[in-house]
py3Dmol code that shows the C-alpha trace and the ligand (Angstrom):
import py3Dmol

protein = """\
ATOM      1  CA  MET A   1     -13.080  90.037 -21.524  1.00  0.00           C
ATOM      2  CA  PHE A   2     -15.449  88.642 -24.121  1.00  0.00           C
ATOM      3  CA  SER A   3     -15.317  86.104 -26.969  1.00  0.00           C
ATOM      4  CA  ARG A   4     -18.914  86.404 -28.149  1.00  0.00           C
ATOM      5  CA  ILE A   5     -21.831  88.781 -27.813  1.00  0.00           C
ATOM      6  CA  PRO A   6     -24.866  87.439 -25.924  1.00  0.00           C
ATOM      7  CA  ILE A   7     -27.513  87.820 -28.611  1.00  0.00           C
ATOM      8  CA  THR A   8     -29.928  85.512 -30.400  1.00  0.00           C
ATOM      9  CA  ASP A   9     -29.932  87.173 -33.843  1.00  0.00           C
ATOM     10  CA  LYS A  10     -28.171  85.106 -36.488  1.00  0.00           C
ATOM     11  CA  VAL A  11     -25.227  87.455 -36.761  1.00  0.00           C
ATOM     12  CA  VAL A  12     -21.506  86.926 -36.223  1.00  0.00           C
ATOM     13  CA  PHE A  13     -18.557  89.323 -36.093  1.00  0.00           C
ATOM     14  CA  VAL A  14     -15.461  89.234 -38.290  1.00  0.00           C
ATOM     15  CA  THR A  15     -12.184  90.449 -36.831  1.00  0.00           C
ATOM     16  CA  ILE A  16      -8.847  90.594 -38.663  1.00  0.00           C
ATOM     17  CA  ASP A  17      -5.535  90.759 -36.815  1.00  0.00           C
ATOM     18  CA  ASP A  18      -1.892  91.730 -37.189  1.00  0.00           C
ATOM     19  CA  GLY A  19      -1.369  93.355 -40.608  1.00  0.00           C
ATOM     20  CA  ILE A  20       1.413  91.431 -42.351  1.00  0.00           C
ATOM     21  CA  GLU A  21      -0.327  91.033 -45.716  1.00  0.00           C
ATOM     22  CA  LYS A  22      -1.342  94.222 -47.539  1.00  0.00           C
ATOM     23  CA  ASP A  23      -3.208  93.074 -50.629  1.00  0.00           C
ATOM     24  CA  PRO A  24      -4.631  95.986 -52.660  1.00  0.00           C
ATOM     25  CA  ALA A  25      -7.337  93.661 -54.020  1.00  0.00           C
ATOM     26  CA  PHE A  26      -8.667  93.267 -50.488  1.00  0.00           C
ATOM     27  CA  ILE A  27      -9.360  97.007 -50.261  1.00  0.00           C
ATOM     28  CA  GLN A  28     -11.572  96.689 -53.327  1.00  0.00           C
ATOM     29  CA  MET A  29     -13.262  93.645 -51.794  1.00  0.00           C
ATOM     30  CA  VAL A  30     -14.109  95.603 -48.643  1.00  0.00           C
ATOM     31  CA  LYS A  31     -15.632  98.357 -50.799  1.00  0.00           C
ATOM     32  CA  ASP A  32     -17.602  95.864 -52.898  1.00  0.00           C
ATOM     33  CA  PHE A  33     -18.849  93.592 -50.108  1.00  0.00           C
ATOM     34  CA  GLN A  34     -19.452  96.339 -47.502  1.00  0.00           C
ATOM     35  CA  VAL A  35     -19.078  93.783 -44.708  1.00  0.00           C
ATOM     36  CA  PRO A  36     -18.223  95.406 -41.363  1.00  0.00           C
ATOM     37  CA  LEU A  37     -14.800  94.365 -40.072  1.00  0.00           C
ATOM     38  CA  THR A  38     -12.847  94.953 -36.882  1.00  0.00           C
ATOM     39  CA  LEU A  39      -9.099  95.280 -37.406  1.00  0.00           C
ATOM     40  CA  SER A  40      -6.710  94.702 -34.496  1.00  0.00           C
ATOM     41  CA  LEU A  41      -3.375  96.108 -35.652  1.00  0.00           C
ATOM     42  CA  ALA A  42       0.163  95.687 -34.283  1.00  0.00           C
ATOM     43  CA  ASP A  43       2.567  98.526 -35.104  1.00  0.00           C
ATOM     44  CA  THR A  44       5.520  96.320 -35.962  1.00  0.00           C
ATOM     45  CA  LEU A  45       3.461  94.574 -38.660  1.00  0.00           C
ATOM     46  CA  ILE A  46       1.894  97.664 -40.263  1.00  0.00           C
ATOM     47  CA  LYS A  47       4.615 100.318 -40.071  1.00  0.00           C
ATOM     48  CA  ASP A  48       6.130  99.469 -43.455  1.00  0.00           C
ATOM     49  CA  ASP A  49       2.893 100.730 -45.004  1.00  0.00           C
ATOM     50  CA  TYR A  50       0.590 102.685 -42.689  1.00  0.00           C
ATOM     51  CA  ARG A  51      -1.257 104.043 -45.732  1.00  0.00           C
ATOM     52  CA  TYR A  52      -2.633 100.607 -46.629  1.00  0.00           C
ATOM     53  CA  PHE A  53      -4.748 100.574 -43.460  1.00  0.00           C
ATOM     54  CA  GLU A  54      -5.669 104.216 -43.940  1.00  0.00           C
ATOM     55  CA  GLN A  55      -7.222 103.184 -47.247  1.00  0.00           C
ATOM     56  CA  LEU A  56      -9.121 100.370 -45.521  1.00  0.00           C
ATOM     57  CA  HIS A  57     -10.250 102.793 -42.809  1.00  0.00           C
ATOM     58  CA  ALA A  58     -11.431 105.234 -45.470  1.00  0.00           C
ATOM     59  CA  THR A  59     -13.871 102.641 -46.863  1.00  0.00           C
ATOM     60  CA  GLY A  60     -16.024 103.323 -43.798  1.00  0.00           C
ATOM     61  CA  HIS A  61     -16.551  99.613 -43.187  1.00  0.00           C
ATOM     62  CA  VAL A  62     -13.763  98.937 -40.688  1.00  0.00           C
ATOM     63  CA  SER A  63     -12.980  99.909 -37.122  1.00  0.00           C
ATOM     64  CA  ILE A  64      -9.377 100.010 -35.944  1.00  0.00           C
ATOM     65  CA  GLN A  65      -8.509  98.430 -32.604  1.00  0.00           C
ATOM     66  CA  ASN A  66      -5.375  97.795 -30.525  1.00  0.00           C
ATOM     67  CA  HIS A  67      -3.116  94.720 -30.843  1.00  0.00           C
ATOM     68  CA  THR A  68       0.111  96.094 -29.205  1.00  0.00           C
ATOM     69  CA  LEU A  69       3.246  97.737 -30.590  1.00  0.00           C
ATOM     70  CA  THR A  70       5.483  94.683 -31.057  1.00  0.00           C
ATOM     71  CA  HIS A  71       3.071  91.726 -30.903  1.00  0.00           C
ATOM     72  CA  PRO A  72       4.551  89.901 -27.886  1.00  0.00           C
ATOM     73  CA  LEU A  73       2.978  86.425 -27.972  1.00  0.00           C
ATOM     74  CA  ASP A  74       3.451  85.962 -24.251  1.00  0.00           C
ATOM     75  CA  MET A  75       2.141  89.126 -22.622  1.00  0.00           C
ATOM     76  CA  PRO A  76       2.084  87.499 -19.158  1.00  0.00           C
ATOM     77  CA  SER A  77       5.896  87.151 -19.311  1.00  0.00           C
ATOM     78  CA  LEU A  78       6.212  90.959 -19.513  1.00  0.00           C
ATOM     79  CA  SER A  79       6.278  93.297 -16.540  1.00  0.00           C
ATOM     80  CA  ALA A  80       3.240  95.439 -15.792  1.00  0.00           C
ATOM     81  CA  GLN A  81       5.153  98.463 -17.111  1.00  0.00           C
ATOM     82  CA  ARG A  82       6.110  96.752 -20.395  1.00  0.00           C
ATOM     83  CA  GLN A  83       2.537  95.577 -20.923  1.00  0.00           C
ATOM     84  CA  LEU A  84       1.299  99.107 -20.409  1.00  0.00           C
ATOM     85  CA  GLU A  85       3.875 100.443 -22.889  1.00  0.00           C
ATOM     86  CA  GLU A  86       2.751  97.912 -25.496  1.00  0.00           C
ATOM     87  CA  ILE A  87      -0.884  98.947 -25.206  1.00  0.00           C
ATOM     88  CA  ALA A  88      -0.651 102.679 -24.433  1.00  0.00           C
ATOM     89  CA  GLY A  89       2.102 103.138 -27.042  1.00  0.00           C
ATOM     90  CA  GLN A  90      -0.071 101.585 -29.736  1.00  0.00           C
ATOM     91  CA  GLN A  91      -3.001 103.817 -28.734  1.00  0.00           C
ATOM     92  CA  VAL A  92      -0.796 106.824 -29.494  1.00  0.00           C
ATOM     93  CA  LYS A  93       0.370 105.458 -32.853  1.00  0.00           C
ATOM     94  CA  LEU A  94      -3.094 104.432 -34.042  1.00  0.00           C
ATOM     95  CA  HIS A  95      -4.401 107.855 -33.143  1.00  0.00           C
ATOM     96  CA  ARG A  96      -1.512 109.566 -34.899  1.00  0.00           C
ATOM     97  CA  GLU A  97      -1.815 107.498 -38.090  1.00  0.00           C
ATOM     98  CA  TYR A  98      -5.584 107.109 -38.373  1.00  0.00           C
ATOM     99  CA  GLY A  99      -7.184 109.550 -35.986  1.00  0.00           C
ATOM    100  CA  ALA A 100      -8.599 106.445 -34.319  1.00  0.00           C
ATOM    101  CA  THR A 101      -9.243 105.985 -30.606  1.00  0.00           C
ATOM    102  CA  PRO A 102      -9.357 102.218 -30.145  1.00  0.00           C
ATOM    103  CA  TYR A 103     -11.394 100.962 -27.195  1.00  0.00           C
ATOM    104  CA  ILE A 104     -11.012  97.208 -27.662  1.00  0.00           C
ATOM    105  CA  PHE A 105      -7.777  95.333 -27.013  1.00  0.00           C
ATOM    106  CA  ARG A 106      -6.926  91.972 -28.495  1.00  0.00           C
ATOM    107  CA  PRO A 107      -4.001  90.256 -26.757  1.00  0.00           C
ATOM    108  CA  PRO A 108      -1.559  88.572 -29.189  1.00  0.00           C
ATOM    109  CA  GLY A 109      -2.193  84.835 -29.231  1.00  0.00           C
ATOM    110  CA  GLY A 110      -5.069  85.375 -26.807  1.00  0.00           C
ATOM    111  CA  ASN A 111      -2.566  85.320 -23.917  1.00  0.00           C
ATOM    112  CA  TYR A 112      -3.109  87.689 -21.008  1.00  0.00           C
ATOM    113  CA  ASP A 113      -2.955  87.934 -17.230  1.00  0.00           C
ATOM    114  CA  LYS A 114      -4.357  90.296 -14.614  1.00  0.00           C
ATOM    115  CA  ARG A 115      -1.625  92.856 -15.376  1.00  0.00           C
ATOM    116  CA  THR A 116      -2.833  92.896 -18.974  1.00  0.00           C
ATOM    117  CA  VAL A 117      -6.350  93.636 -17.755  1.00  0.00           C
ATOM    118  CA  ALA A 118      -4.988  96.449 -15.564  1.00  0.00           C
ATOM    119  CA  ALA A 119      -2.934  97.874 -18.459  1.00  0.00           C
ATOM    120  CA  VAL A 120      -5.989  97.845 -20.720  1.00  0.00           C
ATOM    121  CA  GLN A 121      -7.853  99.921 -18.144  1.00  0.00           C
ATOM    122  CA  GLN A 122      -4.917 102.282 -17.552  1.00  0.00           C
ATOM    123  CA  ALA A 123      -4.624 102.892 -21.305  1.00  0.00           C
ATOM    124  CA  ASP A 124      -8.321 103.898 -21.337  1.00  0.00           C
ATOM    125  CA  LEU A 125      -9.569 100.951 -23.345  1.00  0.00           C
ATOM    126  CA  LYS A 126     -12.903  99.421 -22.416  1.00  0.00           C
ATOM    127  CA  GLY A 127     -12.509  95.704 -23.006  1.00  0.00           C
ATOM    128  CA  MET A 128     -10.523  92.753 -24.201  1.00  0.00           C
ATOM    129  CA  MET A 129     -11.751  90.693 -27.134  1.00  0.00           C
ATOM    130  CA  LEU A 130     -10.979  87.018 -27.735  1.00  0.00           C
ATOM    131  CA  TRP A 131     -12.762  84.785 -30.277  1.00  0.00           C
ATOM    132  CA  ARG A 132     -14.808  81.615 -30.815  1.00  0.00           C
ATOM    133  CA  GLU A 133     -13.676  80.543 -34.286  1.00  0.00           C
ATOM    134  CA  SER A 134     -10.558  81.156 -36.297  1.00  0.00           C
ATOM    135  CA  MET A 135     -10.376  81.187 -40.085  1.00  0.00           C
ATOM    136  CA  GLU A 136      -7.708  79.081 -41.736  1.00  0.00           C
ATOM    137  CA  ILE A 137      -7.254  78.830 -45.511  1.00  0.00           C
ATOM    138  CA  HIS A 138     -10.474  77.016 -46.422  1.00  0.00           C
ATOM    139  CA  ASP A 139     -12.239  76.254 -43.179  1.00  0.00           C
ATOM    140  CA  MET A 140     -12.890  77.616 -39.751  1.00  0.00           C
ATOM    141  CA  GLN A 141     -11.457  76.095 -36.615  1.00  0.00           C
ATOM    142  CA  TYR A 142     -14.201  75.869 -33.992  1.00  0.00           C
ATOM    143  CA  GLN A 143     -13.648  75.976 -30.269  1.00  0.00           C
ATOM    144  CA  THR A 144     -16.802  73.980 -29.583  1.00  0.00           C
ATOM    145  CA  ALA A 145     -17.601  70.387 -30.523  1.00  0.00           C
ATOM    146  CA  ALA A 146     -20.680  71.360 -32.547  1.00  0.00           C
ATOM    147  CA  HIS A 147     -18.564  72.825 -35.363  1.00  0.00           C
ATOM    148  CA  ARG A 148     -21.268  75.348 -36.115  1.00  0.00           C
ATOM    149  CA  LEU A 149     -21.433  79.103 -35.762  1.00  0.00           C
ATOM    150  CA  ARG A 150     -23.618  80.374 -32.969  1.00  0.00           C
ATOM    151  CA  PRO A 151     -25.319  83.758 -32.696  1.00  0.00           C
ATOM    152  CA  GLY A 152     -22.916  86.450 -31.549  1.00  0.00           C
ATOM    153  CA  ASP A 153     -19.733  84.485 -32.209  1.00  0.00           C
ATOM    154  CA  ILE A 154     -16.547  86.410 -32.887  1.00  0.00           C
ATOM    155  CA  ILE A 155     -14.412  85.017 -35.725  1.00  0.00           C
ATOM    156  CA  LEU A 156     -10.664  85.598 -35.846  1.00  0.00           C
ATOM    157  CA  CYS A 157      -8.879  86.075 -39.178  1.00  0.00           C
ATOM    158  CA  HIS A 158      -5.443  87.407 -40.008  1.00  0.00           C
ATOM    159  CA  PHE A 159      -4.035  89.598 -42.748  1.00  0.00           C
ATOM    160  CA  ARG A 160      -2.417  86.744 -44.645  1.00  0.00           C
ATOM    161  CA  GLY A 161      -1.312  86.247 -48.219  1.00  0.00           C
ATOM    162  CA  PRO A 162       0.125  83.543 -50.486  1.00  0.00           C
ATOM    163  CA  ALA A 163       3.207  83.120 -48.256  1.00  0.00           C
ATOM    164  CA  GLN A 164       1.027  82.181 -45.278  1.00  0.00           C
ATOM    165  CA  LEU A 165      -1.904  80.629 -47.184  1.00  0.00           C
ATOM    166  CA  LYS A 166      -0.115  78.019 -49.307  1.00  0.00           C
ATOM    167  CA  GLY A 167      -0.467  80.174 -52.405  1.00  0.00           C
ATOM    168  CA  GLU A 168      -3.993  81.451 -51.866  1.00  0.00           C
ATOM    169  CA  THR A 169      -4.758  85.140 -51.542  1.00  0.00           C
ATOM    170  CA  MET A 170      -6.351  87.162 -48.764  1.00  0.00           C
ATOM    171  CA  VAL A 171      -9.354  87.735 -51.039  1.00  0.00           C
ATOM    172  CA  GLN A 172      -9.770  83.991 -51.641  1.00  0.00           C
ATOM    173  CA  MET A 173      -9.561  83.275 -47.911  1.00  0.00           C
ATOM    174  CA  MET A 174     -12.146  85.943 -47.096  1.00  0.00           C
ATOM    175  CA  THR A 175     -14.408  84.686 -49.888  1.00  0.00           C
ATOM    176  CA  ASN A 176     -14.210  81.200 -48.324  1.00  0.00           C
ATOM    177  CA  LEU A 177     -15.101  82.685 -44.939  1.00  0.00           C
ATOM    178  CA  TYR A 178     -18.077  84.697 -46.187  1.00  0.00           C
ATOM    179  CA  ARG A 179     -19.372  81.580 -47.967  1.00  0.00           C
ATOM    180  CA  HIS A 180     -19.221  79.535 -44.738  1.00  0.00           C
ATOM    181  CA  ILE A 181     -21.037  82.285 -42.834  1.00  0.00           C
ATOM    182  CA  GLN A 182     -23.728  82.561 -45.489  1.00  0.00           C
ATOM    183  CA  ASP A 183     -24.108  78.765 -45.816  1.00  0.00           C
ATOM    184  CA  GLN A 184     -24.897  78.583 -42.088  1.00  0.00           C
ATOM    185  CA  GLY A 185     -27.528  81.289 -42.461  1.00  0.00           C
ATOM    186  CA  PHE A 186     -25.642  84.069 -40.698  1.00  0.00           C
ATOM    187  CA  THR A 187     -24.864  87.642 -41.611  1.00  0.00           C
ATOM    188  CA  VAL A 188     -21.981  89.773 -40.384  1.00  0.00           C
ATOM    189  CA  ALA A 189     -22.645  92.695 -38.055  1.00  0.00           C
ATOM    190  CA  ASP A 190     -20.497  95.555 -36.750  1.00  0.00           C
ATOM    191  CA  ILE A 191     -19.275  94.738 -33.251  1.00  0.00           C
ATOM    192  CA  THR A 192     -18.930  98.425 -32.392  1.00  0.00           C
ATOM    193  CA  ASN A 193     -22.739  98.580 -32.440  1.00  0.00           C
ATOM    194  CA  TYR A 194     -22.845  95.970 -29.660  1.00  0.00           C
ATOM    195  CA  VAL A 195     -19.925  96.759 -27.361  1.00  0.00           C
TER     196      VAL A 195
END
"""
ligand_1 = """\
1
ZN
Zn -1.820 88.764 -33.612
"""
view = py3Dmol.view(width=600, height=400)
view.addModel(protein, "pdb")
view.setStyle({"model": 0}, {"cartoon": {"style": "trace"}})
view.addModel(ligand_1, "xyz")
view.setStyle({"model": 1}, {"stick": {}})
view.zoomTo()
view.show()
């Protein structure tokens, strides 16, 4: 389990979860900005349009990781068998849809127990990724009192659109995020080069 990477370079990692919003303009943004992104996808939230994430994958700037089949927000309330089904089942789907073999698991809501850890191992994933900051509409929520990014921090975002962002778009939210990162003197790196 990790929520940052122990490095001193001024880089951070941007991760985007779930998959509810599917804004075509964001695909163009990924192509234009060429910022490496880690996507943790839940089947129930992407299955109405698998192709959207195929297009994101095809940009070459994203890696696809596992975020369960049905996005249960309380994994610890599930049996060991159900937890395994959630994770192993999503491995199969992500491989079928994208040819991807995820090796990082992000538990919905950050909630997990020792059965989750065991299921992650049984499903042949290598680690579980939490986060240090989460991106809201305009600002980041920090888990530490300093309210500053630190080297190696992992930032959580979500695929969100006007319905979840009080009228703002995914592209506007990501622009706000990139500006905060740049203002603090950081650049974004690809986490798959570190873990
Ligand atoms: Zn989620």
